[in-house]
N, C-alpha and C positions, 0 to 999 in steps of 0.2 A: 406456666408458660403458654397456656392456651387461650385463644381468643374466640369469642362467639361471633357469628355472622352479623354484620350490620343490619341484616333484614329483621332482626329482633328489635322491635321498636316499642315505645311506650315506657312510662316510668317503671312499671312492674318488671317488664322485660329487662330494662337497664339494671335494676337492682339485682335481679336474678343473675344476669350476665356478670356483674361485678363480683357478687358473692361466689358464684360457682367458679369463675376464673381464679379468684383468690384461693379457694379451697383446693381446686385441682392442682394449682401451682404448689401449694403447701404439701400436697401428697408426694411431691418429688423427693421429700426427705426419706421416703421408704425405698425408692428404687430408681435412682438416677443413674445415667451413664452405664447401664448394665442391661443384660438381656432378661433379667428377672421380671416377673409379671407383677405389676402393682395390684394392691388389693382393690383399687378402684379401676374397673374395666367395664365401662358402661356403653350403651348405645349412644349416649350423649357425647362421650369422648370420641368415639369413632366418627360421629357426625362432625365434630369440631375438626378432626384431622382432614375430613373430606372438604371442609370449607377453607382450608389454608390456601393462600395465594400460591399458584404454581410458579416456581422459580427455575430458570434454566440452569444447567450444570455449570456453565461458564457464562459470565456476563461482563461486558466492558461497561463500567459505570461512568468512566470519564477518560480523558487522555492519560490520567495518572493512576487509575485504579481498575483492576480486574478482580471480580469476585468469583471464587471457585467453591462450589458446594462440596461438603465432605461426604456425600453419598451415604449419610447415616440418618435418614428421616425417622421420626418417631414422636410420640406424644410428649416426650421430654426435650427433644431436640428440634421440634417443628420440622421444617423442610430439610434440616440437616445443619451441621456446623458450617458457618461461613468462614472461609479463609480468603485472604486478600493479597494480591500482588500489587505492590506500591512502587511507582516510578514510571517515567515516560519511556525509558529504555533500560535494557539490562546493563549492569546487574540490578535486580529488583530486591526489594524487601518483601519477605513473605510473613504475613501475620497469621500465626497458628498453623497447625498441621492436621487438624481433624483427629479422628480416633484411630486411624490406621487401617481402614478397609482398602482392599485391593482396588476396588472400583474408583476410589478417590485418586489413587496414584495414576491410573489410566487417564482420568479426567485432567489432572494437573499436568501430566505429560502432554496431552493435547493442547492445553492452554499455553504452555511454554513453547510449543512448536508452531502454534497458529495465532491465537489471539494476542499473545505477548511474545511473538517471535523475536529472538535476539537480533538486535541491530549491530551489536559489537561481538562478533563471533569469538574474538580472543579474550573476552571477559566472561566470567561465569553467569549462569542464568540468575542466580540468587546469591547475594553477598551477605545477607543478614536474615535471620529468622527471629521474630519477636514472639514470645509466648505471653499471652494476655493473662493467664492464671493457670493454676495447676490441674484443673479438672481433666479427666481422661479424654473427653471428647474434643479437647483442644490440643493435647500433647501426644496422644497415642500414635499418631502418624509420623512422628519425628524420625525413627530409624528408616522407614521406607522412603520418606521424602529425601533424606540425605543420600540414600542409595540411588534414587532417581537422578538427583543433581550430578552425582559422580558419573552416572551412565551417560547422561546428555553431554557432559563435558568430554568424555572419552570418545564419543562418536564424532564430535566436532573437532577436537584437538588431541588426537591420540598420542602425539609426540611431545605435548606440552604438559608441564606439571599442573596438577589441579589446585585451585584456590578454594578450599572448603569454606563454607559460610560460618559467620560468627553466630552464636546462640545467645539471645538476650532474654533476661527475665528479672522481675523485681524480686529481691531476696526475701525469704521467709525466715521467721524466727525458728530456732531449733526446737522450741517447745510447742510449735503449732501442731494441732491434731493431724494425724495421718488419715483420718476418716472423717468425712463431713458429707451431709446429704446422702449418706449411704454409699458414697464413692470413696475408694482408696486412692491415696496419692501415690501413683506409680511412677511419677517423674524421676525421683532419685534412682530407681532401678533401671529406668529407660536410659538415663544419662550414663550410668555406670556400665551399661552394656554396649555403648557405642564404640566402634573402633577409633583409636586415637587420631587417625588421619581423616576422619569423617567430618571434622569441624575444626575451626580455628579457636584455640583456647584464649582466655583473657591474658593480659600481661602478667598476672600473678600465677598463671598456669591452670586456673579453674576452667572447667568446661563451659560454664555460663558466665557471660558478661553481665554484671549487675546493672540493672536499670535503676534510675533514681528520678524522683519527682521533678518535672520540668526539664528533663533531659531533652535535647534536640538532636536529631540525626541530620547532619549537615547537608548531605546530598539531596535528601527528600524533603527536608523541613519538618518531618514528623516530630511532634512534641508529646512527651509522656506526661500523663496525669495519673497520679496514684489515687484510685477511687475504691477504697475498701468498703466492704459491706456484703456483697455477694460472696466474696472470699476476702481474706486479709491481704492477698497479693494482687487483687484485681487492678487492672489499669485501663485507661482510655487513651486514645491517640488522636491528636488533632492533625487533620490532613489539610494544610492551609490552601493548597491549590484548588481544592474542591469546596472549601468552606464547609467541611464536614468533620464530624467527631465519630471516630470508631469507638463503640461503647462496650464491646465484648458482651458479657451476660448481665451487665448492670442495667441496661435498657434493651429490650427485645423488640424486634420488628412487629411482633404480634403477641398479645397477652401481657402478663405481668411476670416479673422476675422473682426468684426466691433469694434469700439472703441469710447469712450467718449472724449478722449483727445489725439490728435495725437502726440504732443510733448512728453508727458509722455509715450505714447505707444512706440515710437521709442527709447526712452531712455531705456525702459524695454527690448525691443528686443535686443539692443546692449549689455545690461547687461547679458542677457541670452546667447547671442552668445559668450561672453568672460568669462563665468563662468567656472572655472577650479579647484574648491575646491576638495580635495581628488584626485580621478582619473578622475574628470570631468564627462562628459556624451557623449554618442554616439547617443542613440535613444531618441525619445520623446513619452510620454504617454499623448495624448491630451484629453480634456474634451468632444470632439465629433470626431468620425471618427477613422480610424485604426492607429496602431502604425506607427511612422515615423522612419525608420531605420537610415536615414542620417539626424540627427537633425540639425546640424549646417548648412547644405546645405539648409534646408527648412527655417530656420530663416533668413539666408542671402538673400534668395529669397523674403521673406516678406519685409525686409528692402529695397531691391532694387526696389521692386514693388512700394513702397511708394515714394521713391526718384525719380523714373521715373515719377510718377504722378505729383510730385511737379515741376519737370523740365518742364513738358508739360504746367502746369498752368502759370509758369513764362514766357514761350515762348509766350503764348497768351497775357499776360499782357504787354509784351514788344513790341507788334505789335500795329498798329493803331486801336483804338476801333471803332466800328460802330457809325455812326451819330445818335444822338437822334432824334426820330421822332416827338417829341412834340415841340421842340424849337431849332431854329437855333442858338440862342444866347448862350445857355448853352454849355460848353465845353464837348465834348464826353468823356465818361469814361466807362471802363469795369465794369460791375456788375457781381455778382455771376451767374446770369441767363444768361447773354450774353456769359460768359466764358463757361458755360455748353453747350449752344446751338452751340457754335463754336467747342468745343472739341468733342461733341457727335452728330454732324450733320448727321452722317451716320447711326445713330441708331434710333429706334422708339421713338417718342415723349413721349410715356407712360413711358419711362425710364429716362427722363430728371429730373423729380422732385427728385427721390431718388439719382440720380447722383449729384444733387445740394447739398445734405447733405454732401456727401463725399468731394466735392470741397470746401464747406464752412469750413470744419474742416482743410483742407490743408491751406486755406487762413488765418485762425486764427493762425495756427502754424507759417506761414510766417510773420504774424503781430508780434507775440511774438519774432521771430528772428530778428525783425527790418528790414525786407526785403521789406514789403509792409505796407501801411497804409490804414485804413478804412476812406473813405471820407464822405459818408452819406448813408442814406437809412437803411432798415431793411431786415432781412431774405434774400431771393434770390434776392431782389432788392438792396442790399447793393452794393455801388460802391467802387472800390479799385484803388490804384495807386502804382506803384513801387517807393520806396524811392531812390532818387538820392543821394547816399552816398557821392559823391565828392562835391556836392553843398550844402548839408545840414550839419549843425553843429552838434557836439555831443549832445548838449542840445536839438536840434530839434528831433534827433533820439531817445533820451531817453524819450521824452514826447509822442512819438507815440506808 
């Protein structure tokens, strides 16, 4: 998720910046959304944090959008989680609730009293909360946000009944993993702990109102795009008045994003790139980092970055593999680990393990594309070979 200073110039510096950004992003698999210390803690990382663009806690981005920082800065969250108030007047839609720090609630309180001061005192401050995906730094603040909204209402209208907000999220399959990128899915326990009068349930009685692809929120015009890859339930939101696309963690304001499924991720990036409903979009409102004025240029760069990495891996796989040290009889094959040690030979060995995660995701995509096949082994010791399309039959390719 980290980005190097533009002051680093020249082809060597650009290659270093791209490689290191990719590796450090991959390291998030070991310690995201938590207070645990990553095994990569370097002067370089601290320097990167120092170079991040400074963002105000509350920013009015347009007549329709106010950004409120989650007050949780860090090397995995950049300046903090961006939450957004959408609408020209209350009741607003709130996108995400950050991770639940007390400082965020104070800042959101200030934003709702001053920057997005209610013009309709007999209407709630927020009518709907949209959850972009399940990661804790986007959902952890839900209980305290709901408490704040109730408190603001009671101060303004002590004799009137409260209209609690609706909670919206794309549904997940029941067999989805509860742990990914080292983070635990705490949303089910958060939802089950909420008082029944803190939210407005769905018509079926469920706490969450299910989002669906291309759903439109009538009052604001927000349109939902299902964009899996970072997580299976990740969404983007088109903000038509601003000609902007809210991208959650699929595209960041600085650096590169991590992902669970590279095939799905690239499909989502291409879908975002080609989105043109209404007047389309120009800028991006990311889940972390500053606004991206040239949105399509950034998304194109993300796609190109991944395709270049894929080409590098295939170049290695098409070259003679190193001999096995244990046996002269076994045919030499490329493994995930030997690919990494070849591609990243010029970089510190402490970065090779997180790089292996990124390379493994690329290899799984290439396997899905019927370009390579897994031969044997597990994890970074998995061996791979390129499929010879000319010599293999369609049945062979289908079975791999």
